[in-house]
C-alpha positions as CSV (number, residue, x, y, z in Angstrom):
1,X,28.5,-1.0,-8.9
2,X,24.8,-3.1,-9.0
3,X,24.8,-6.7,-8.5
4,X,25.0,-9.1,-10.7
5,X,21.7,-11.9,-10.7
6,X,23.7,-15.5,-10.4
7,X,22.9,-18.7,-11.8
8,X,19.9,-17.5,-13.7
9,X,18.9,-15.5,-16.4
10,X,18.4,-11.9,-15.3
11,X,15.9,-11.6,-17.7
12,X,13.7,-14.6,-16.0
13,X,14.9,-12.6,-13.0
14,X,13.2,-9.2,-13.3
15,X,9.9,-11.2,-14.4
16,X,9.8,-12.9,-11.2
17,X,11.2,-10.2,-8.4
18,X,7.7,-8.8,-7.3
19,X,4.2,-8.2,-8.9
20,X,3.7,-4.9,-9.7
21,X,1.4,-3.3,-7.4
22,X,-1.9,-1.8,-8.4
23,X,-0.7,1.6,-8.9
24,X,-2.3,4.3,-10.5
25,X,-0.2,7.2,-12.8
26,X,-2.0,9.6,-12.1
27,X,0.3,12.1,-10.5
28,X,-0.7,11.1,-7.1
29,X,1.3,8.6,-5.1
30,X,-1.9,7.8,-2.6
31,X,-3.1,4.7,-2.2
32,X,-0.1,3.3,-4.7
33,X,2.2,1.4,-1.7
34,X,5.4,3.9,-2.2
35,X,5.8,3.7,1.4
36,X,7.9,5.9,3.3
37,X,9.7,9.0,1.5
38,X,13.3,7.9,0.0
39,X,14.4,11.2,0.9
40,X,13.2,14.6,2.2
41,X,13.4,18.1,1.1
42,X,16.2,20.2,3.4
43,X,15.5,23.7,2.5
44,X,12.3,26.1,1.2
45,X,12.6,26.8,-2.6
46,X,14.4,29.4,-4.2
47,X,12.3,28.8,-7.5
48,X,9.4,29.9,-5.7
49,X,6.4,28.6,-3.1
50,X,4.0,25.9,-5.1
51,X,6.0,26.7,-8.4
52,X,9.6,24.4,-8.4
53,X,10.3,22.2,-5.6
54,X,10.6,18.7,-4.4
55,X,9.1,17.6,-1.7
56,X,10.2,14.2,-1.8
57,X,11.5,11.6,-3.9
58,X,9.1,7.7,-3.6
59,X,10.5,4.7,-5.2
60,X,10.1,0.8,-5.8
61,X,11.2,-1.7,-8.0
62,X,8.6,-4.4,-8.7
63,X,7.3,-6.8,-12.0
64,X,10.3,-5.7,-14.0
65,X,9.3,-2.5,-13.6
66,X,10.8,0.8,-11.7
67,X,8.2,2.7,-9.6
68,X,9.6,6.1,-9.0
69,X,7.5,9.8,-8.1
70,X,8.6,13.1,-7.1
71,X,6.7,15.2,-5.0
72,X,5.6,18.7,-5.6
73,X,5.7,20.5,-9.3
74,X,8.1,22.8,-11.7
75,X,7.3,25.9,-12.9
76,X,4.8,26.2,-15.8
77,X,7.7,27.9,-18.0
78,X,8.9,25.8,-19.0
79,X,12.2,24.7,-16.2
80,X,12.9,21.8,-15.7
81,X,13.0,19.0,-13.6
82,X,16.1,17.0,-14.2
83,X,16.6,13.5,-13.2
84,X,19.7,11.4,-13.5
85,X,19.4,7.8,-12.5
86,X,22.3,4.8,-11.9
87,X,20.9,1.8,-13.0
88,X,23.9,-0.3,-13.8
89,X,27.7,-0.1,-14.5
90,X,29.3,1.7,-16.3
91,X,27.8,4.9,-16.0
92,X,28.9,9.2,-15.7
93,X,31.0,10.5,-13.0
94,X,30.9,13.6,-14.9
95,X,27.6,14.3,-16.8
96,X,28.2,14.6,-20.4
97,X,24.4,15.4,-22.0
98,X,23.6,13.1,-25.4
99,X,23.0,16.3,-26.9
100,X,19.4,17.3,-26.1
101,X,17.3,20.0,-24.9
102,X,20.6,22.3,-24.7
103,X,21.4,20.0,-22.1
104,X,25.2,20.8,-22.4
105,X,24.7,23.7,-20.3
106,X,26.0,21.3,-17.3
107,X,28.4,19.6,-19.0
108,X,31.1,19.4,-16.5
109,X,28.8,18.4,-13.4
110,X,30.2,16.5,-10.8
111,X,28.5,13.8,-9.2
112,X,28.8,12.8,-5.7
113,X,31.2,10.1,-5.5
114,X,28.6,6.6,-5.2
115,X,26.2,8.4,-8.1
116,X,27.1,7.0,-11.8
117,X,24.0,8.1,-13.4
118,X,22.9,6.1,-17.2
119,X,20.1,8.1,-17.6
120,X,18.8,10.9,-17.7
121,X,15.1,12.6,-17.8
122,X,14.2,15.8,-18.6
123,X,10.8,17.2,-17.7
124,X,9.3,20.3,-19.2
125,X,6.1,22.1,-19.3
126,X,4.5,25.2,-20.4
127,X,2.7,27.3,-23.2
128,X,4.0,27.2,-26.1
129,X,3.4,30.2,-28.6
130,X,3.9,28.4,-31.6
131,X,1.4,25.7,-31.6
132,X,-0.9,28.2,-29.3
133,X,-1.5,25.3,-26.4
134,X,-0.1,24.5,-22.9
135,X,2.2,21.5,-23.6
136,X,3.9,18.6,-21.2
137,X,7.0,17.4,-22.5
138,X,9.5,14.4,-21.4
139,X,12.9,13.6,-22.7
140,X,14.6,10.3,-22.0
141,X,18.5,10.2,-22.7
142,X,20.8,7.1,-22.4
143,X,24.4,8.8,-21.4
144,X,26.1,6.2,-22.5
145,X,24.2,5.6,-26.0
146,X,23.8,9.4,-26.4
147,X,20.4,7.5,-27.7
148,X,17.0,9.6,-26.8
149,X,13.6,9.1,-27.1
150,X,11.3,12.1,-26.3
151,X,7.7,12.8,-26.0
152,X,6.0,16.1,-27.2
153,X,3.2,17.4,-25.8
154,X,2.4,14.1,-23.7
155,X,-1.2,14.9,-22.4
156,X,-1.8,16.7,-25.5
157,X,-3.1,20.8,-24.6
158,X,-2.5,19.8,-21.2
159,X,-0.1,20.7,-18.7
160,X,-0.9,18.2,-16.4
161,X,-3.1,14.1,-17.0
162,X,-1.2,10.8,-17.5
163,X,0.0,9.2,-21.1
164,X,3.0,7.7,-22.1
165,X,6.1,8.1,-24.1
166,X,5.8,5.8,-26.7
167,X,9.0,3.6,-27.9
168,X,12.1,5.3,-29.4
169,X,15.6,5.7,-29.8
170,X,16.7,5.7,-26.6
171,X,13.5,3.0,-24.9
172,X,12.0,-0.4,-25.9
173,X,9.2,-0.4,-23.9
174,X,6.3,2.2,-22.7
175,X,6.6,4.9,-20.1
176,X,3.7,5.3,-18.2
177,X,3.8,9.0,-16.7
178,X,1.0,11.3,-14.3
179,X,1.8,14.5,-13.6
180,X,-0.3,15.9,-10.5
181,X,0.6,20.1,-10.1
182,X,-1.8,21.0,-7.7
183,X,0.5,20.6,-4.2
184,X,-0.8,24.2,-2.4
185,X,1.9,22.6,0.7
186,X,5.2,21.3,1.5
187,X,8.1,23.4,1.7
188,X,7.4,27.6,1.5
189,X,9.6,30.0,-0.3
190,X,12.0,31.2,1.6
191,X,15.3,29.4,-0.4
192,X,18.0,30.5,0.8
193,X,17.2,31.9,4.5
194,X,15.1,28.6,5.7
195,X,15.2,25.3,6.6
196,X,12.2,22.9,5.0
197,X,9.7,21.9,6.6
198,X,10.2,18.3,6.8
199,X,6.8,17.1,8.5
200,X,5.0,18.9,5.8
201,X,6.8,17.8,2.5
202,X,6.8,14.3,3.6
203,X,3.1,15.1,3.7
204,X,2.8,16.1,-0.1
205,X,1.3,13.3,-2.5
206,X,1.2,14.9,-5.8
207,X,3.9,15.1,-8.5
208,X,5.9,13.7,-10.6
209,X,5.3,9.8,-11.0
210,X,7.3,7.5,-13.7
211,X,6.7,3.9,-14.5
212,X,9.9,2.6,-16.3
213,X,10.6,-0.6,-17.7
214,X,14.0,-2.0,-15.9
215,X,15.6,-3.4,-19.0
216,X,15.4,0.6,-20.9
217,X,17.8,1.3,-17.7
218,X,19.8,-1.7,-17.7
219,X,19.5,-3.4,-14.5
220,X,20.7,-6.3,-13.7
221,X,20.0,-6.1,-9.9
222,X,21.4,-3.9,-7.0
223,X,19.4,-1.1,-5.8
224,X,18.9,2.0,-8.1
225,X,20.3,5.4,-6.7
226,X,18.3,8.8,-7.9
227,X,19.4,12.0,-8.2
228,X,16.8,14.9,-9.3
229,X,17.4,19.0,-9.4
230,X,14.8,21.6,-10.5
231,X,16.9,23.7,-13.2
232,X,15.8,27.0,-14.9
233,X,14.6,26.7,-19.5
234,X,18.2,26.4,-20.5
235,X,19.5,23.9,-17.9
236,X,22.1,27.3,-17.5
237,X,21.0,28.4,-13.7
238,X,19.5,25.2,-11.3
239,X,17.7,26.3,-8.1
240,X,18.3,24.6,-4.0
241,X,15.3,22.0,-4.7
242,X,17.8,19.1,-5.4
243,X,16.6,15.2,-4.0
244,X,18.4,14.4,-1.6
245,X,18.9,17.9,-0.1
246,X,21.3,20.0,0.0
247,X,23.0,21.2,3.7
248,X,21.3,23.7,5.8
249,X,20.4,25.8,4.5
250,X,21.2,26.2,0.6
251,X,21.0,29.2,-1.6
252,X,20.7,28.3,-6.0
253,X,23.2,26.3,-7.2
254,X,23.4,28.3,-10.4
255,X,25.3,26.7,-13.4
256,X,25.4,23.5,-12.8
257,X,28.3,23.0,-14.3
258,X,30.5,24.8,-11.9
259,X,28.9,22.6,-9.9
260,X,30.6,19.4,-8.0
261,X,27.9,17.5,-6.2
262,X,31.0,14.9,-4.8
263,X,32.3,18.1,-2.3
264,X,28.8,18.8,-1.0
265,X,28.0,17.8,2.6
266,X,25.1,14.8,2.3
267,X,24.4,12.8,-0.9
268,X,22.6,14.5,-3.5
269,X,20.7,11.3,-4.6
270,X,18.6,8.8,-2.9
271,X,18.6,5.0,-2.9
272,X,15.6,2.8,-3.8
273,X,16.6,-0.7,-2.8
274,X,17.1,-3.7,-4.5
275,X,13.6,-6.4,-3.7
276,X,14.7,-8.8,-1.3
277,X,12.6,-11.8,-4.0
278,X,15.3,-10.5,-6.6
279,X,18.5,-10.4,-4.0
280,X,16.8,-14.2,-2.8
281,X,16.7,-15.2,-6.5
282,X,20.4,-14.0,-6.9
283,X,21.4,-15.9,-3.7
284,X,19.2,-19.2,-4.9
285,X,20.7,-19.3,-8.8
286,X,24.5,-19.4,-6.3
287,X,23.0,-21.8,-4.4
288,X,22.0,-24.1,-7.1
289,X,26.1,-23.3,-9.1
290,X,27.4,-24.6,-6.1
291,X,25.8,-27.9,-5.8
292,X,26.0,-29.0,-9.0
293,X,29.6,-27.8,-9.0
């Protein structure tokens, strides 16, 4: 599905493709150069105003990294923010869990026709009674190999902050993470009844930020597609908060194992375009090969 860089090595191309902007990974997109939203929420949340809502999605590719931001928040009761990333060829048309965190409760979810992810990220936070502390956890699962990298209590005894997911079975490089749940604006709480105020949704600047090495996504060029959903703690009952958004007006998706996004109007994913520098490198390499032929 994704284009290949021709005539030069993928590693060299990715290293040259754009210079990473001065992004501070703190859960705020302010001043970080994300530009316009790639997707804006269409529905007020069915999981509680200012508790679990996805207002907008942002992203760019630079310096060999995917910079991804989703404004809003996920409730600190271990509800899940499910994120799927399609950055390479050969992903899943129908979700099959890597076996982590009970995500198999979503097995059978049919993705949009143009979306076949290789990566599944789970974000969750809340108070752990056993540890007697707040915690923020992240899982990064490679759906092609079923390898999983997990980082627990990423911000120590805090629900918010900045931290690093260290390399693990599914990743060779660090993942930088920032999370700020201070949003009190954006969409309202009339999910299933009211359409979102998209101006208000696009004005929210805080939420989740991730910086992921492109090699860990299997990326070789082309656009990257991202889908996000707010789900329950057991992955068994999903909200109406998706990016891209559901048709107006939509209520809970409920069990994702029975959902077919390809049969729902619109795209329940958004696109982060290939940087022009990488595209030009590919064309330049092809031209070099032709001149040598």
